[in-house]
VEXDREN-2710 file (C-alpha; in Angstrom, 1 decimal):
% VEXDREN-2710
k/r/px/py/pz
1/UNK/-109.2/-32.6/88.5
2/UNK/-107.9/-35.2/91.0
3/UNK/-109.0/-38.8/91.0
4/UNK/-107.7/-41.7/93.1
5/UNK/-108.4/-44.2/90.3
6/UNK/-105.8/-45.1/87.7
7/UNK/-106.5/-43.4/84.4
8/UNK/-107.2/-45.6/81.4
9/UNK/-105.8/-42.9/79.1
10/UNK/-103.4/-40.1/80.0
11/UNK/-101.7/-37.4/77.9
12/UNK/-98.7/-35.7/79.3
13/UNK/-97.5/-32.4/77.6
14/UNK/-98.4/-33.4/74.1
15/UNK/-97.0/-31.1/71.4
16/UNK/-97.7/-31.2/67.7
17/UNK/-96.8/-28.9/64.9
18/UNK/-97.4/-28.9/61.1
19/UNK/-94.6/-26.8/59.7
20/UNK/-94.8/-23.5/61.4
21/UNK/-98.3/-24.0/62.7
22/UNK/-98.5/-25.2/66.3
23/UNK/-101.5/-27.4/66.6
24/UNK/-101.1/-28.7/70.1
25/UNK/-99.2/-27.1/73.0
26/UNK/-98.5/-29.1/76.2
27/UNK/-101.9/-30.8/76.1
28/UNK/-102.3/-32.9/79.3
29/UNK/-105.3/-34.7/80.8
30/UNK/-106.4/-38.0/82.3
31/UNK/-109.4/-40.1/81.3
32/UNK/-111.0/-42.8/83.3
33/UNK/-113.1/-45.9/82.6
34/UNK/-116.8/-45.4/82.8
35/UNK/-117.0/-41.7/81.9
36/UNK/-117.9/-39.6/79.0
37/UNK/-115.6/-36.6/78.4
38/UNK/-116.6/-33.8/76.1
39/UNK/-113.8/-32.4/74.0
40/UNK/-114.9/-29.0/72.7
41/UNK/-113.4/-25.9/71.1
42/UNK/-113.8/-23.6/68.2
43/UNK/-112.5/-24.3/64.7
44/UNK/-108.8/-24.5/64.9
45/UNK/-108.7/-25.3/68.6
46/UNK/-106.8/-28.5/68.0
47/UNK/-109.6/-31.1/68.4
48/UNK/-108.8/-32.9/65.1
49/UNK/-105.1/-32.9/65.8
50/UNK/-105.7/-34.3/69.3
51/UNK/-108.0/-37.1/67.9
52/UNK/-105.4/-38.0/65.3
53/UNK/-102.7/-38.2/67.9
54/UNK/-104.7/-40.4/70.2
55/UNK/-105.8/-42.7/67.4
56/UNK/-102.4/-43.1/65.8
57/UNK/-103.0/-41.2/62.6
58/UNK/-100.2/-38.7/63.6
59/UNK/-97.3/-39.0/66.1
60/UNK/-96.8/-36.2/68.6
61/UNK/-93.6/-34.2/68.3
62/UNK/-93.1/-34.6/72.1
63/UNK/-94.9/-35.7/75.2
64/UNK/-96.3/-39.0/76.4
65/UNK/-99.4/-40.9/75.6
66/UNK/-100.2/-43.6/78.2
67/UNK/-102.9/-46.3/77.9
68/UNK/-103.7/-48.5/80.8
69/UNK/-100.5/-47.5/82.5
70/UNK/-98.2/-48.2/79.6
71/UNK/-96.5/-45.5/77.5
72/UNK/-97.4/-45.9/73.8
73/UNK/-95.8/-44.9/70.6
74/UNK/-98.2/-45.5/67.7
75/UNK/-96.8/-46.3/64.3
76/UNK/-100.3/-46.5/62.7
77/UNK/-104.0/-46.5/63.7
78/UNK/-103.8/-50.3/63.9
79/UNK/-101.5/-49.9/66.9
80/UNK/-104.1/-47.7/68.6
81/UNK/-106.9/-50.2/67.8
82/UNK/-104.8/-53.1/69.1
83/UNK/-104.5/-51.2/72.4
84/UNK/-108.2/-51.0/72.7
85/UNK/-109.0/-47.5/71.2
86/UNK/-111.7/-47.2/68.6
87/UNK/-112.3/-44.0/66.7
88/UNK/-115.5/-43.1/64.8
89/UNK/-115.2/-40.1/62.6
90/UNK/-118.0/-38.0/61.1
91/UNK/-118.3/-40.5/58.3
92/UNK/-119.4/-43.6/60.1
93/UNK/-117.4/-45.9/57.8
94/UNK/-120.3/-48.4/57.4
95/UNK/-120.7/-50.3/54.2
96/UNK/-124.3/-49.5/53.1
97/UNK/-124.8/-52.6/51.0
98/UNK/-123.7/-55.0/53.8
99/UNK/-125.9/-56.3/56.6
100/UNK/-125.6/-54.9/60.1
101/UNK/-123.8/-58.0/61.3
102/UNK/-121.3/-57.9/58.4
103/UNK/-120.6/-54.3/59.2
104/UNK/-120.0/-55.1/62.8
105/UNK/-117.4/-57.7/61.8
106/UNK/-116.0/-55.8/58.8
107/UNK/-112.2/-56.5/58.7
108/UNK/-112.6/-59.0/61.6
109/UNK/-114.8/-61.6/60.0
110/UNK/-115.4/-65.0/61.6
111/UNK/-114.6/-68.0/59.4
112/UNK/-116.5/-71.3/59.4
113/UNK/-114.9/-74.1/61.4
114/UNK/-113.0/-76.9/59.7
115/UNK/-112.3/-77.2/56.0
116/UNK/-114.8/-74.6/54.9
117/UNK/-113.1/-72.0/57.0
118/UNK/-109.7/-72.9/55.5
119/UNK/-111.4/-72.3/52.1
120/UNK/-112.4/-68.9/53.1
121/UNK/-116.1/-69.4/53.9
122/UNK/-117.5/-67.0/56.5
123/UNK/-119.7/-67.9/59.4
124/UNK/-122.4/-65.4/58.7
125/UNK/-124.9/-66.8/61.1
126/UNK/-122.5/-66.6/64.1
127/UNK/-121.5/-63.0/63.1
128/UNK/-125.2/-61.9/63.0
129/UNK/-126.0/-63.6/66.3
130/UNK/-122.9/-62.1/68.0
131/UNK/-123.6/-58.7/66.6
132/UNK/-127.1/-58.8/68.0
133/UNK/-125.9/-59.7/71.4
134/UNK/-123.3/-57.0/71.5
135/UNK/-125.6/-54.3/70.1
136/UNK/-128.2/-55.1/72.7
137/UNK/-125.6/-54.4/75.5
138/UNK/-125.6/-50.8/74.5
139/UNK/-129.3/-50.5/73.9
140/UNK/-129.5/-51.0/70.2
141/UNK/-132.4/-53.1/69.1
142/UNK/-132.5/-52.6/65.3
143/UNK/-133.5/-55.9/63.5
144/UNK/-130.6/-57.7/62.0
145/UNK/-131.5/-60.6/59.8
146/UNK/-130.6/-59.6/56.2
147/UNK/-131.4/-55.9/56.6
148/UNK/-128.6/-53.8/55.1
149/UNK/-127.3/-50.6/56.6
150/UNK/-128.8/-48.6/53.7
151/UNK/-132.3/-49.5/55.1
152/UNK/-131.6/-47.8/58.4
153/UNK/-132.3/-44.2/59.5
154/UNK/-129.4/-41.8/60.0
155/UNK/-129.7/-42.2/63.8
156/UNK/-129.8/-46.0/63.6
157/UNK/-126.7/-46.0/61.4
158/UNK/-124.7/-43.9/63.8
159/UNK/-126.0/-46.0/66.7
160/UNK/-124.8/-49.2/64.9
161/UNK/-121.4/-47.5/64.2
162/UNK/-121.0/-46.6/67.9
163/UNK/-122.1/-50.1/68.8
164/UNK/-119.4/-51.6/66.6
165/UNK/-116.8/-49.4/68.3
166/UNK/-118.1/-50.4/71.7
167/UNK/-117.9/-54.0/70.8
168/UNK/-114.2/-53.9/69.8
169/UNK/-112.9/-51.2/72.1
170/UNK/-111.3/-52.4/75.3
171/UNK/-110.7/-49.0/76.8
172/UNK/-111.6/-45.8/74.8
173/UNK/-114.1/-44.8/72.1
174/UNK/-113.5/-41.5/70.3
175/UNK/-116.6/-40.0/68.7
176/UNK/-116.2/-37.1/66.2
177/UNK/-119.5/-35.2/65.8
178/UNK/-121.7/-38.3/66.0
179/UNK/-124.9/-36.3/66.1
180/UNK/-124.0/-34.0/63.3
181/UNK/-126.8/-33.7/60.6
182/UNK/-129.2/-35.7/62.7
183/UNK/-132.6/-34.6/63.9
184/UNK/-133.6/-34.3/67.5
185/UNK/-135.1/-37.8/67.8
186/UNK/-132.2/-39.5/66.0
187/UNK/-129.7/-37.6/68.1
188/UNK/-131.4/-38.8/71.2
189/UNK/-130.9/-42.4/70.0
190/UNK/-127.2/-41.8/69.6
191/UNK/-126.8/-40.1/73.0
192/UNK/-128.5/-43.1/74.7
193/UNK/-126.0/-45.4/73.0
194/UNK/-123.1/-43.2/74.3
195/UNK/-124.5/-43.4/77.8
196/UNK/-124.8/-47.2/77.5
197/UNK/-121.2/-47.5/76.4
198/UNK/-120.2/-45.6/79.5
199/UNK/-122.3/-48.0/81.6
200/UNK/-120.4/-50.9/80.0
201/UNK/-117.2/-49.4/81.6
202/UNK/-115.8/-47.7/78.5
203/UNK/-114.3/-44.2/78.4
204/UNK/-116.0/-42.1/75.6
205/UNK/-114.3/-39.0/74.2
206/UNK/-117.2/-37.0/72.7
207/UNK/-116.3/-34.2/70.2
208/UNK/-119.2/-32.0/69.3
209/UNK/-120.1/-28.4/68.4
210/UNK/-123.7/-29.1/69.7
211/UNK/-123.2/-27.9/73.2
212/UNK/-126.6/-29.0/74.6
213/UNK/-125.7/-32.6/73.6
214/UNK/-122.3/-32.2/75.3
215/UNK/-123.9/-31.0/78.5
216/UNK/-126.6/-33.7/78.4
217/UNK/-124.4/-36.8/78.0
218/UNK/-120.9/-36.0/79.5
219/UNK/-119.5/-36.2/83.0
220/UNK/-116.6/-33.9/82.3
221/UNK/-115.7/-31.3/79.7
222/UNK/-112.2/-30.4/78.4
223/UNK/-112.1/-27.1/76.5
224/UNK/-109.4/-26.5/73.9
225/UNK/-108.4/-23.1/72.6
226/UNK/-105.6/-22.5/70.1
227/UNK/-104.1/-25.9/70.8
228/UNK/-104.1/-25.6/74.6
229/UNK/-106.4/-27.1/77.3
230/UNK/-107.9/-24.0/78.9
231/UNK/-110.5/-25.8/81.1
232/UNK/-111.0/-29.3/82.5
233/UNK/-114.0/-29.4/84.8
234/UNK/-117.1/-31.4/85.7
235/UNK/-120.0/-30.9/83.3
236/UNK/-122.1/-29.6/86.2
237/UNK/-119.8/-26.5/86.4
238/UNK/-121.1/-25.4/83.0
239/UNK/-124.1/-24.0/81.3
240/UNK/-124.4/-23.4/77.6
241/UNK/-123.6/-19.8/78.1
242/UNK/-120.5/-20.3/80.3
243/UNK/-119.3/-23.2/78.1
244/UNK/-119.5/-21.0/75.0
245/UNK/-117.8/-18.2/76.9
246/UNK/-114.9/-20.5/77.8
247/UNK/-114.6/-21.8/74.2
248/UNK/-114.4/-18.2/72.8
249/UNK/-112.3/-16.8/75.6
250/UNK/-115.0/-14.3/76.8
251/UNK/-114.9/-15.9/80.3
252/UNK/-111.2/-15.4/80.8
END
């Protein structure tokens, strides 16, 4: 698929093996700001290995990973995060006993100004206010105040987790099965947040086995099979039936 824009993320011939098992073979694709890309494939297709390679959990054996025009070599997930890539795995990673604002700033807390800040006191009010502003940008209107994450529905928790990723990501959000185990209404909330993140100019890589959700929210779909990219096409080219056929190999 050609595009005159500069990609925000590009993979060139990425290879990854675990012992004798070849997880990724010459995986290449480009991703652009302001689009949602579905990454789909059957179990063992290489999705998890691809996520871990992009997010810095594992290093590729060969190939190039380019972010914003610069070749990157991650030593840890912190390097990936510093480059503007946020990854949300199936476990949202939220702390249930903390407030929503505290979760948004978890690990990135704001300290009070002056002496109190030097003593380690946190600026809770500023964090809650800033969290509210950032979540509203992606359409999340859950009340903050002192409500803890444990008081939210499953859909609201996932929405907050995605909102946190959108707040800190400069370029790319990777979402691993964000609608898994959610009901229809809660899934709709999450899909709306994904669309809002795209509208904010972020690139969203959306991994899901729920093909109707993939077709509903993505602009483009990349299909992996046995560690290789077998299809990279606009979402409009697919139906549930043809997408399933491409995943399983029945269409080839």
